[in-house]
C-alpha positions as CSV (number, residue, x, y, z in Angstrom):
1,M,207.9,78.4,58.8
2,P,209.1,76.7,55.6
3,L,206.8,76.4,52.6
4,N,206.1,73.3,51.4
5,P,205.6,72.8,47.9
6,L,203.1,70.4,48.7
7,V,200.4,72.0,50.9
8,P,198.3,73.6,48.5
9,L,198.0,70.0,46.4
10,L,196.9,68.8,50.1
11,V,194.8,71.4,50.2
12,C,193.6,70.7,46.9
13,A,192.6,67.0,47.9
14,G,190.7,67.7,51.0
15,L,188.3,71.0,49.2
16,C,188.9,70.5,45.0
17,T,187.3,67.1,44.2
18,T,184.8,65.4,42.3
19,T,182.7,61.8,42.8
20,S,184.3,59.3,40.3
21,L,185.4,55.8,40.4
22,A,189.2,55.6,41.9
23,M,192.0,53.2,42.2
24,E,191.2,49.2,41.8
25,P,188.4,47.3,42.7
26,R,190.2,44.8,43.8
27,W,192.2,47.2,46.4
28,T,188.6,48.8,47.2
29,Q,185.9,45.7,47.5
30,G,184.0,45.3,50.2
31,L,185.9,48.5,52.3
32,R,184.2,51.2,54.6
33,L,186.1,53.9,52.1
34,S,184.9,56.4,49.7
35,W,186.9,58.6,46.9
36,E,187.1,61.1,44.8
37,A,189.3,62.2,41.9
38,L,190.8,65.9,41.8
39,P,189.4,67.4,38.7
40,G,192.2,68.4,35.8
41,E,195.6,67.8,36.3
42,T,199.4,68.8,38.0
43,T,202.7,69.3,37.1
44,F,205.2,68.8,39.5
45,N,209.2,68.9,38.1
46,G,207.9,68.7,35.0
47,V,206.2,65.4,35.8
48,S,201.8,65.5,35.5
49,F,200.1,63.3,36.9
50,R,195.9,62.7,38.2
51,V,195.5,62.8,42.0
52,Q,193.2,60.4,43.5
53,R,192.3,60.2,47.8
54,A,190.1,58.1,49.7
55,T,188.7,57.9,53.1
56,G,187.5,55.6,55.8
57,P,187.8,53.6,58.6
58,D,189.5,51.7,56.5
59,V,192.3,53.1,54.7
60,P,194.4,51.0,56.7
61,V,193.3,48.1,55.3
62,L,193.8,49.4,51.2
63,A,197.1,50.6,52.1
64,S,197.7,47.3,52.3
65,R,196.2,45.3,49.7
66,I,198.1,47.9,47.8
67,A,201.6,47.4,49.0
68,A,201.0,43.7,48.5
69,D,199.9,43.7,45.3
70,W,202.8,46.0,44.2
71,Q,205.3,44.2,45.9
72,K,204.0,40.9,43.9
73,E,204.0,43.2,40.8
74,S,207.6,45.3,41.5
75,G,209.1,42.9,44.3
76,S,210.8,44.3,47.6
77,D,213.4,46.1,45.8
78,G,211.1,47.6,43.4
79,L,209.1,49.0,46.1
80,K,210.6,52.8,47.7
81,R,209.0,53.9,51.4
82,M,209.5,56.7,53.1
83,Q,207.8,58.5,56.3
84,Q,207.1,62.2,56.3
85,G,205.5,63.4,59.8
86,E,202.3,61.0,60.2
87,W,202.1,60.6,56.2
88,S,203.6,56.5,55.6
89,I,204.5,57.2,51.7
90,L,205.1,53.9,49.1
91,S,206.3,54.5,45.5
92,R,207.0,52.3,42.8
93,I,208.1,52.9,38.8
94,H,205.9,49.5,37.1
95,D,205.7,49.4,33.6
96,G,206.3,53.3,32.4
97,R,204.7,54.4,35.4
98,S,205.0,55.9,38.6
99,E,202.6,55.4,41.2
100,V,202.2,57.0,44.4
101,A,200.4,56.2,47.7
102,Q,200.6,58.6,50.8
103,W,198.3,57.7,53.3
104,R,197.8,58.9,57.3
105,K,196.2,56.9,60.2
106,Q,196.4,59.3,62.8
107,S,193.8,61.8,62.2
108,R,189.8,62.5,62.6
109,E,189.7,61.0,59.3
110,A,192.3,58.7,58.0
111,E,193.0,59.2,54.6
112,L,194.7,58.1,51.4
113,L,196.6,59.9,48.3
114,W,197.0,57.8,45.4
115,S,198.5,59.2,41.9
116,E,199.4,57.8,38.7
117,T,201.9,59.0,36.1
118,D,202.7,57.9,32.4
119,L,206.5,58.6,32.6
120,R,206.2,58.6,28.4
121,L,203.5,61.2,28.0
122,Q,205.3,63.8,29.7
123,P,204.7,67.8,28.6
124,Q,207.7,69.8,28.0
125,P,208.8,72.1,31.0
126,P,206.9,75.6,31.6
127,S,209.1,78.4,30.8
128,S,209.6,80.6,33.7
129,P,207.7,83.8,34.3
130,R,209.9,87.4,33.6
131,Y,208.8,89.0,37.5
132,L,210.8,85.8,39.1
133,I,213.5,88.1,40.6
134,S,216.8,87.1,40.5
135,A,217.7,87.6,44.1
136,C,215.8,84.2,44.9
137,N,217.2,81.1,44.6
138,W,213.6,79.5,42.6
139,M,212.5,75.5,43.0
140,R,210.8,73.9,40.0
141,P,207.0,75.1,39.6
142,I,204.1,72.8,40.5
143,T,201.0,73.7,37.4
144,G,198.4,72.4,36.6
145,S,193.9,72.8,36.4
146,T,191.0,72.6,38.4
147,P,187.7,73.2,35.9
148,G,188.3,76.2,34.3
149,V,191.5,77.5,36.0
150,R,194.9,76.7,35.0
151,Y,197.4,77.7,38.1
152,R,201.5,77.4,38.2
153,Q,203.1,77.7,41.8
154,F,206.5,79.4,42.3
155,T,208.7,78.6,45.8
156,G,212.0,80.7,46.1
157,Y,214.4,81.4,48.6
158,C,216.0,84.8,48.5
159,S,219.3,86.5,49.6
160,L,217.7,89.8,51.0
161,R,214.8,90.7,53.3
162,S,210.8,90.6,53.2
163,A,210.7,94.4,53.0
164,A,213.6,94.2,49.6
165,I,211.4,91.2,48.3
166,G,208.8,92.7,48.0
167,N,209.5,95.8,46.3
168,A,211.8,94.0,43.8
169,L,209.4,91.6,42.7
170,G,206.3,94.3,42.5
171,S,208.7,96.2,40.4
172,A,209.5,93.0,37.8
173,L,205.5,92.6,38.1
174,E,204.6,95.8,37.1
175,L,207.4,96.0,34.1
176,D,205.7,92.5,32.8
177,G,202.6,94.9,32.7
178,W,200.6,93.6,35.9
179,R,198.8,96.1,38.4
180,T,200.4,95.2,42.2
181,R,198.9,96.0,45.3
182,K,201.1,95.2,48.6
183,E,199.0,93.5,51.7
184,P,200.5,92.7,55.1
185,S,201.1,89.4,53.7
186,G,202.9,90.3,50.5
187,L,201.3,92.1,47.6
188,V,198.6,90.4,44.5
189,A,198.4,91.3,41.0
190,D,195.7,91.3,38.0
191,R,196.5,91.4,34.5
192,A,193.6,90.2,31.4
193,G,191.9,87.8,33.0
194,E,195.3,86.4,35.1
195,H,195.6,87.1,38.9
196,L,198.4,86.5,41.0
197,K,199.5,86.9,44.7
198,A,202.8,86.4,46.5
199,L,203.3,85.6,50.4
200,I,206.4,86.6,51.9
201,T,207.6,86.0,54.9
202,P,211.4,86.1,57.0
203,E,212.9,82.6,57.3
204,R,216.5,81.5,58.0
205,S,217.7,80.6,54.2
206,P,218.2,76.4,53.8
207,V,221.2,77.9,51.6
208,R,224.3,80.1,53.1
209,M,223.9,83.1,52.5
210,R,226.8,86.0,52.5
211,G,226.4,88.1,54.7
212,T,223.7,87.0,57.1
213,A,221.7,84.2,58.0
214,E,218.3,85.6,57.9
215,G,216.7,85.6,54.2
216,T,213.3,86.2,52.8
217,A,210.9,82.8,51.5
218,V,208.5,83.6,48.3
219,L,205.2,81.6,47.0
220,V,204.2,82.8,44.1
221,L,200.5,81.4,43.2
222,E,199.6,82.6,39.8
223,T,196.6,81.5,38.3
224,T,194.4,82.1,34.8
225,D,190.3,82.7,34.5
226,G,188.7,80.6,31.7
227,A,191.1,77.7,31.2
228,H,190.2,74.8,29.1
229,T,190.8,71.3,31.5
230,P,189.9,67.7,30.1
């Protein structure tokens, strides 16, 4: 199965939340909702943002209020709408800020994820670790933090088969000072308060590979203990 770089974000939306006042009061007033804010900060494609989550039977009403508010402020041409599976997605750029709302109604509990970022205040992109082997085409990383932990995730599509990729990645990690151990799903590694897990799966590559249609997908999740978070 393809590896979706946004899966950890959606998983964290369900597991890593803390209760706090979120969103605009005019959006939520009188609605049967609970809302939470993901602690810390996430960076995707070099853009840092914070995410808030609402759940409850009135999520469709909340989504309609957000859409009406944004259309009034930005106009129809200023909004982008998408549908990805059961998720409806609405986004805009307004007053130097990027805002995204995505929601789903066809589930046991309707939910909406809302994110906002100031495009004028963005960090420099992080440097890539030395263990990212050249046999793979690596996507831009997802980075972020939760209380006490900083993380970054790398997703790559590789021209070699999974056994060769596992060996090459393990060697590159050891040269970079990591202690590695193979697992059925890939490998794990540790280094002085840093932890890494690599999921390695055979996959038909989305990029045409010379000599074979089968390649390997790799998802690397690296975490650092004791990191300061706001």
